[in-house]
N, C-alpha and C positions, 0 to 999 in steps of 0.2 A: 077752076073748081078743084078744091083740095083732094089729094089722093086718099082713098080709103085706107085706114090703118088696119093692117092684118091682125086678126084676132089670134092670140097664141093658142096652140093646141099641143097634143102629145108629139106631133111631128116637127114642131118649131125648133130650129137649131138654137143652141145657146149662143148668146152674143159674146164675141171675143172681148177679153179683158186682159190687157198686158200684165197687170199686177197678179191676177189670178193665175195666168199662164206660168209666170215665173215661180209662183208658190207651188203649183202642181208639179212643175218640173223638179223642184227641189225635193218635194215629198217623194216623187217617183225615184229620184236618185238615191235617197236614203233607204227606201224600201228595197231597191235593187242591191244596194251595198249590204244590207242586213241579210238578204237572201244568199249572197255570195259568202258572207261570213258564216252563216248557218250551215252551209254545205261543207265547210272545212273544219269548223270548231265544234266540239261537243257542248252540250248544255252546261256542264260543269265549268268548262272553260269560258263560255260566254258570260257566266255569272261573275267573272272577274273583270269585266269590262270597266267597271267603275272603281275597281280597287287600284291602289297605287302601284302594285306589282305588275299590272298589265296582263293582257292575254298572251297565250303561247299557241303556236301551231303544234300539231303532233310532231314528235321528234323525227327528223329525217335521218338518213343513213350516216353512221359514223360520227354523230354529234355527241355532245355531252349532255347528260340529264341535269336539269336544274332542280336539285333536291329541295331547296327552300321553297321554290315556286310550287312544286308538287305537294309539299306539306300544307301550304296555305290553301291550295286548290282542294285537297281532301277535307280540310276543315270546313270550307264552304259547302262541299257535298254532304258532309256529316250533319251540319246544322240544317240543311234543307231536308234531309231524310228524316231526322229525329225530332224536328220541331213541329211537325204538322199533327193536329189532333185527329181523333177518330180511330175506330177499330181497324179499318183497312190500312191506314198509314202506320198503326202500331205493328201490324203484321209485317208490313214492308220493312219497318225499322228492325224488327226481330230477325227477319231473313238477312238483312244487311249485316247485323252483328254476328250472325252464324255463318255467313258465306265463307269466311276465311277457314273455318273448321271443316265445312263441307268440301271446299276445294282441296284442302290438305288430305282428307280421306280419299277423295277421288284420285288424286295424284298417286298416293301410295298404292291403291288398288290397281290402277292401270299400269303403273311401273312394274308391279309384281307380275302382272299378266304378260307383259312384254319380256321380262326377264325369264319367265318360265319357258316361253317359246324359244328364246335364244339359247338357253341352257340345253334344252332337249335336242334342238336342231344341231347345235355345235358338237355335242357328244356323239351323235350319230354320224355326222359328216366326217368328223375327225377319225373315227374308227374305220371308215371306208378305205383309208390308206393301207390298212392291214388285212381286211377281209370284209365279210358281210354275214348277216344272220339269215340262215336258210328258212326259218319259220316266219320271220318278219324283217324284210330288208331295211325298214326304217327304224329298227331297234339298234341301239349301240351294243357293244360287246357285253357290258355289265348287265344290261337289261335282258340280253339274249340268254346269258348263261346262268342267271339267277331269277328269282321271283320279284326282283326290285322293279317296280313300275311306277310312273307318275300317278298321282291320285291315290295310290295304295299305301298301306303302312309299311313299316320296316320288315325286311325279310333277311334270311341268312344268305350271306354272300359266299360264292364258291367259284373262283376264277382259276381253278386248276387247269391242267392240261386236258382233262377229260370232258371238255365241253363239246358235245357232238353237234349242237345247233349252230355253233360259230364256225364258219368255213374260211380258212385262210386262202388268199389268192394263189399261193404256191408254197411248196415246202422248201424250195431252193433259195438259199440266202441271197444270191446276187439278183435273181429275178424279183424276189420280194423287195430288195433294195431299190431296183429300178421302178417298180410299181409304186412304191412309197414316194419316191421323189417325183414321179410323173403326176400322181394325184396332188401332191403338195404344190407343184407348179401350176396346175390347173386351178386349184383353189386360190392361189395367190393372184393370178392374173384376173380371175373373176372378181375377187374382192377389190383389187385396185381399179379395175374397169368400172365397177359400180361407183367407186369413190369419185372417178372422173366426172360422173354425171352431176356432181354438186359443185363444179367449178363456178366461182363467182368473182367478179371484178369489183373491188371496193372503190368508192369514190376517190377522187384526187384530193385527198386530205391527209397526207402524211403528217405526222405530228411536227408542228413547228414550221411547216413549209410556208414560205412567204412572210415569215416573221423573224427573219434573221437580223442581226445587228449590222445591217448594211442597207444602202439605199436601193430599193427595188427598181428594176428596169422594166417599165411597163410597155416600152416601145417594141419589144421583141415579138410579142404575141406568140410566144412559144407555149404550146399546149402543156398543161400540167397532167402528167400521166398518173393513173392509179396503180394498184397492184392486184394480183390475182391470188386467190386462195381456194383450197378445196375444203368445203365446209364439213364434210364427214371424215376427214383425215385426222389421224392422231387420237388423242384421248378427248380433246375438247375442253380440258380443264383450264388451260391458259386463256382461251377465249371466254369461258364462263366467268373466270375471275375478272376479265376486262369488262364484261357486261355488268356484273354485279357491282363493280366499282363506279358505274355511272355512264358507260359509253354504249353506243348503239352499233351493233354489228348486224348488217341487214341479212335477213333470211337464215340466220344461223340456227334458229330454233323452230324452223318450219317443219311441217309433217313430212315433207319429202326428205329432209335431212335425217329425221328420226328413222324413217323406213330404211334408207340406205345405210345408216349407221348400224342398225340392228342386223340386217341381212349381211352387210359387209363384215361385221364383227364375227359372224358365224364362220364364214369362209377364211377370214384372216387367222383366227385362232386355230382353225382346222389344219392350216398349213404346217403347224409345229414351229412357226417362227417364235423368237423370244419376245413375245408380247402377250397381253392379257385382255380380257373383255371387261375388266373392272372399271377402267377409265371411261370407255364408251358408255358403260351403264350410268355414270354420272351425267354425261351429256344427254343420254336418252331420258333420264328422269327429269332433267331441266327442260327438255323439249316438251315432255308431257305436262309439266307445270305451266309452261308458256301457253300451250294449247288450251288447257283448262282455264287459265286466267283470261284468255281472250274471249271466253264465253261469258264473262262477268264484267259489266261496265265499270265496276269499282276498280278493277285491276287493268282492264284494257285501256282506259283513258288516263291512267296515272302511272308514269314511269317509276316513281318511288314505290308505290304499292305493288307494282308488278315485280320489282326486285325483291321485295319482302317475300312474295310467294315463291319466287325462283330459289331463294336461299333455303326456304323450308323444303321445297321439292327436291333439290339436288341431294339432300341428306338421304333420301330413300334410295338413291342410286347405289351407294356403297352398302346400304342396308341389305338390298337384294343380291348384290354381288358377292358378299362374304357371309350373309346371314348374321350381320353385325349391326343391329338397329341403333344401339347407343354409340358405337364407333362411327356410324354414318353421320349422326348429329354432330359429334365432336369434329369430324373431318370437315363438315361444312363450315363450322365455326372457326376452326384453326387454320385451314388451308385455303378456303375458297372465298368466303364472304367478307366483304368490307364493312357492311352495316348489318348487325345481328342483335337487335334489341330482344328483350325478354319474351315479347309476344311471338317473335319469330322462332325463338328457342322452343316455346310450348307447341307451336304448330309443327315445327320440324319433328318434335317428339311424337306428336299425334300421327304425322305422315309416315314416319318410320315404323310406328306401331302397326298401322294398317298394312304397310308393305310386308312386314315380317309375318303377320297373321295370314295373309293371303298366300304368300310364298310357301309357308309351312303346310297350308291346306292343299296347295297344288302339288307339292312334294316332287320337284323335278329330279332330284337325285335318287328317289326311291327309298331313302333311309328313314324318312319321317322326322328328321332332325334339321335344325337350322345350321348347326355347326358343320362346316365343310370338312375340317380336318380334326375331328374329335379324337383326342388321345387320352390315355390313362396310364401314366408312367408308374404310378404306385410307389415312387421313391421321392425322397427329398434331397436337397443339396446341403453341403456343408460350407463353412466360411472359406475353405481353401479354394472352392470352385469360383469364388468371386474374381480371382485373378484370371481365370479362363474367360469369364463373362466380359471382363474388361478388355482382354485380348481380342475377343470377337468384336467388341465395340470399336477398338482401334482399327481392326481389319475392315470393318464395315465403313468407317469414316474415311479411311484411305481410298477404298475403292469408290465410295460415293463421290468424294471430291474429284478423284481422277476421272471417273465416268462423266461428271458434269463438264469438265474441261475438254475431254476427248470428244464427247458427243457434240459440244458446241463447235469445236474445231472441224469435226466431220461435216456438220451442217453448213459451215461457212466456206469449206473448201471443196470437198467431193461433190456436194449437191449444187455447186456453182458451175460444174462442167455442163456445157450446152446439151449434151445428149442425155444427161441425168435430169437437168432442169426442165427440158422441153418434153421429155418422155418419161414421166414418173413410173409408168407401168414397167419399163425396162429395169429400173432400179429395184423394184419389188421382185422381178424375175430373178435378178442376180442374187439378191439376199435370200430368197427362198431356195434357190439352187445351192448356195453355200450352206444354208442351214440344214437342208436335207443331207448333203454329203458329209457334213461334220457331225450331225446328231444321230443319224441312224445307226452307225456302228456301235455306239454306246447303248446298251440295253436300258440304262437309267434315263437317257435323254430322248428316247424314241417317242415317249408319250407326250400329250399336251402338258402345258405348264402346271395346271392345277393338280393333275395326277402325279406329276413329278414331286411336287412338294408334299403331297399326301403320302407318297411312298417313303420319302426321306424323313418324315416326322414320325413314322411308325415305331412302336416299341416291339422288339423281337423276343421278349421274355415268354409270351404266351403263344406265339405263332412263328413257325419256320417255313411257311408255305411260299412266301414271296421270294423273289430273286435276291433282294438285299439281305433278308434274314438268313437265307441259306448260306450265303458267303460269310456273313458275320458269325454264324454258328460254327463254321469250319475254321475260325481263327483269323478272319480278315486277310486272305492271301494277298501277296503283292499285286496280282492282277486286279483284284477288287480295289485296292488302294489307288492303283493307276487309273482305273475308271472314275474314281471320285475326283482325282486331280484333273483328269481330262475334262470331266463334266464341269468343274468349277471354271477352268480357263475358257472353255468353249462358251459357256453362258456369259462370262464377263465380256468377251470380245463381240459375240453376236448381239448382245443387248445394246452395246455401244453403237453398232452400225445399223441396227434395226429401228431404234426409236427415232421417229421423224419420217419414216417411210409413208407414202401416200395410201395408207389403209387405216381403217379404224383400229386403234391399238392403245394399250396402256402400259405403264412401266411397273406397276405394282407387282404382278405375278413374276415377271422375269427377275426383278430384284430379290424377291423372296426365294426364288429357285437358286440363284447364285449364292445367297447367304446360307441356305439350307445345305447346299453341297459342301461349302467350306466348314460349316459347323459339324456336319456328319463326319467330315474328314478328321477334324481335330478330336472328335469323340472316339475315334479308333484307338487313341493312345491314353484315354481316360476311361478306365474300365469300372470305376466305382458307381457310376450312374449311367443311365441309358444314353447312347449317342444321339437319340432323337431329341433329347433336351437341348443339346448344343446346336442341333440343326434348327430348332425353333428359335433359340436366342440369336443365332447367326442370321437367320432370315430377317428378324426384326431389325438387327443392327445394320444390315446392308440396305434395307429399305429406308431406314432413318438417314443414312448417309446420302442417299440419292435425293430424297424428297424433303428432308429436314422436319418431317412429322415427329411429334413427341407424344403428347397425351392421347391423341386420337389413335395413334399407332399402337400404343400399349393396350388400350381397351380393345382394339380390333384383334390383336393377337390373343387376348384372353377369350374373346367371343369366338374366334376361329377354332381354337383348340379346346376350350372349356377348362383350361389348366389355370385355376386361380392361384395355385401354389407358386407358380413361376412368374408372377407379376414383378417381383423385385428384381430377378435377373434380367427380365426384359427392360425394366426401367434403367438399370445400370448400363446395359449395352446400348440402348437407344440414346441416352444422354452423352455417353462417351463418343458414339459414332457422330452425333451432331456436332460436338465440339471439334473433333478432328476434321470433319468435312468442312466446317466453317473456316478453319485455318487455311485449308487448301483453296476453297472457292466459297465466297460468302453468300452466293446465291444458289438456291436449289434448282432442280431440273425444270420445274414449272416456270420459275422466274426467268431462267435462261431461254426457255422455249418462247416466252413472250417477247424477249429481246430479238430472237431470230425471226419471229413472225412480224415484228414491228408494230404490235398493238399498243396503244397508249394505256398505261396503267400506273396509277399513283399508289405505291405502297408507303403508307404514312410512316411506319417504323423505319424502313430503310431510308426514306427521304430525310427524316430528321437526323439519322445517323450521318448521312452525307453532308447535310447543311452544318452540322455541329463542327465539322472539320474546317469550315470556311468562316471567315469573319466578314459576312456579306450582308448588305442591306437590300431592301426591296428595289431601290433605284437601279440595281444591277440588271433587272429584267425590263427596264423601260424600253419601248420601241424607239427606233430612230425618229428624228424630227420630221422627215418627209412622211413617214407612216402615220404619225399623229395628225399631220395636216390632212391626210387622206381620210381618216376615220373620224374627224371632229366636225361637228356641225354647230356653227354659231347661230343660235336662234335669236331673232330680233325680239323687240318688246311685244309685238303683236302675236308672237308665237307661231307665225306662218313663214314657211320656207318655200322658195320656188321649186317646183317639181323637177325641173331640169337639173338643179344642183344635187338633189337626192339620187336621181337616176345616174348621174356621173359617178357619184361616190359608190353606188351599188355596183356599177361596172368594175370599179377599182377593187372592191371586195371580192368579186367573183374571179378576177384575174389573180388575186393573191392566193386563191385556193383554200382558204380557211373557212370551213363550214360553220365554225363556232364564232366567227368574228361578228362585228356589228359596229354601229356608230354611237359615239358619245355626244350628248347634247349639252351645250354650255351656254351660259349667258354671263357676260362680263367675266369670263374665265372660270366661273363657278359651275360645278357639275350640277346638271338638272335632270338627267335621265340617260337611259341606254336603250337602244332598239337593236335587236339581233338581226343578222342578215336575212334569215328565213322570213321573219315577220315583215321586214322592210320590202323584200322581194314580193311577198304576197300582197302587201298594201299597194305598191306601185303597179304591179302587173295585173293581179286579179281584180282588186277594187278599183284600180286606176282606169279600167275600161268603162266605168260608169261616168267618169268625169272627163272634161276636156283636157288636152295635154297642156294647156296654158294655165290651168288652175293651180293656185298655190296650195300647199299642204300644211294642215295644222298638226303640229307635233306636241304642243303643250297647251294647257288651259282648257276651258270649256268651249266646245264647238257651238257655233251658231247654225241655224237652219240653212242647209244647202252647201255647207263647206265640205271640202275634201279632207276628211278627218281620219288620221291613223294614230291619234294620241292614245287610243285604248291599247295599242300594242307596245307602248313605251313603258319600261320599268322606271318609275319615278323614285324608287328607293334602292338604287344600286349600292352595294357595300363598297366602301373605300378604305384605304389605308395610307398612312403617311409614307412618303418616299424614303424617309430616314429610318423607318422601322426595321428591326432585324428580320432577316429572311425566314427565320423560324415562325414568325407571326403569319406570313403569307402561306407557308406550307401547312400550318395547323388549320388555317381558315379554309383552304382548299380541301384538305383531307377530312376534316370533321364536319364542315358545313355543306360540303358537296357543291361548291360554287362552280359555275361555268367561266366566270370572269371576275376580275377584281380591279376596281378603279384606283389609281394612285394619285394622291394630291400632294401639293408642295407644302413643305414644312413652313409654318408661320402664316402663310396667306390662305391656305386651303384651296388654291386653284388647281384645276386638273392638269396633270403633267404626263399621264400615261395610263395604259390599260394592260393588264396581264391576263392572258388566256391560260386555262388549265393545261392545254396541250403544250403551250410554250414553256410552262414551268417543268413539265415532264421531260421535254427535250433538254433543258438546261441541267436537270438532275442526271440524265443519261450521260451528258458530257462529263459530269463530275466522276461517274463510275469508271470511265475509261481513261482517266488521267494517269 
């Protein structure tokens, strides 16, 4: 009797079917793979999966930004946002078009607010070395003795001896000296200790490591060590130049660094050391720009767009530091930015405008004016004075070039001693102690740097109340001349040993101080015009010799003093100082600081100048044969490669320690594509967990269902250059196109013979400098 056939119902199990099982498994694998990709890549990046340039992971630490890839990525995003119909999407498109202007305004406003807090706090803390205000302990001496207050309009200043509300710690000189030095040491240790909180270890990716012209020894398994840096130390300008040129320095623009930089700058400047807060303001404004940009996907997910915003944002730093909005824009263009198109110029203008407006409204100095050192000399100069301006330019150039060499030598020698290298706070302690002992005896160097230059620039025709004017009114006695000489020499020496200490610091104010001392000194023998004029021109000349700034410095000096009449003398002194300093040392202080710090930076103008002295072709930078075998993948006709082969090559890349490296894909010796190390690691490690270890990997062509496919990460349009091309071609391509790598092909056949990384090019250029 036949068995009854079970009638199907809702509890009946599905019959197994081998074909369907395989198909469901393949579908599940693809869904899992897409889920993994979606957790790492933005929607804009995923839109490039079918594009020949390939997808990219977010940039990891200390790698190079791919400017061309980010340009195409932004084009995809732009078309996606602006091509959709409907009122809602038009509003979204309008906001997208305005987001850059909104971000620029926010950056300017927030930067001005931070600058206001730093300015007010620094003025108060600095005056605590001398005494305190009995009516308000948190008021500085000027605010205590006058009606000048933040948020209020200008008031008449009277800092004479009859200020009853300001109480000096003691009337005895030696006790006051000891208290002054004690407070300075406490402030210095506090600032340096705060800076220690930002210590960071950079990845093991020193420029060019593992890509030398020698056969690498992979059998040693010797670990590649990184280097440590203090993110809040110094001015931050060399690091910002590195970032804007297309490199990623991890955590350098985080909120923690911004906070430590601001608070540390207050105590560092309050010590009286030969440093200023103007450099840190540039770092602070760039941090603000980064934090604002991270709130907008348009900038957060695109390294190129973020750097446009950072270039616009850093201009507001100098705008609030000196009350010089136009000078800040030119400073960003001339000294910091590598990529500065017109739209960045306009947004930098808008950003500096808002910074200046808000800072003037907050009125941290109580004067109601933006100009920090406003002067009104009321006299003009004659042609005979041009010789003195040229002399000041020569003096500024001689000191600038000498300073750069001496400070570089000091950083490479003294700071290599173990006790200084391992205990940076101790170095700060020594420098602060020396500064206090040397500066306090001189009444003109006892004040902070900005007050020193303000006193040296003053015109004594209408006022004789200040210490300087009283001595010049009595005929400039020899003792007063001696104090000017002493102040000049002390500023020159202390600035040399101070720049580079592990505290937030800048070089602008100390250089201005030294130049103003020398200019005022020369002015004692030229009685036809005010000696303050020579102090102003000397300040500009000395800063030009140190930093090699030209146009931006001339505008800054005009905005600082409000003296349009003396633009020509400043231009003469600045140009002469730059020419003289270039003869002694062709690199400025920020370029040398980058060399000391070891950050990769490609200065296109300097690079072309170096290459022009060599008759070199691109083949000079070809990797050795074994290296090319390690990084080359020969793809068979079916475009599938064994997974084990890729894993072995990935291990080799990691051992080499080059985060920007990758594999080149060839068929019959012809270049087919390039996959970077980060994307290869992601594909084999993260996506690889979805497939079996025995699966073959598709690198090129269209994938079929169920295949382990990482072809979407392959750049199928890598730029290439002939091995016999002049080296100038490669330098121009890296500098102007922002490439991470450049493939090299053989002359005549077009077959791949090598790959040049941007970091490798930089190392080779560095070797040319030191020949």
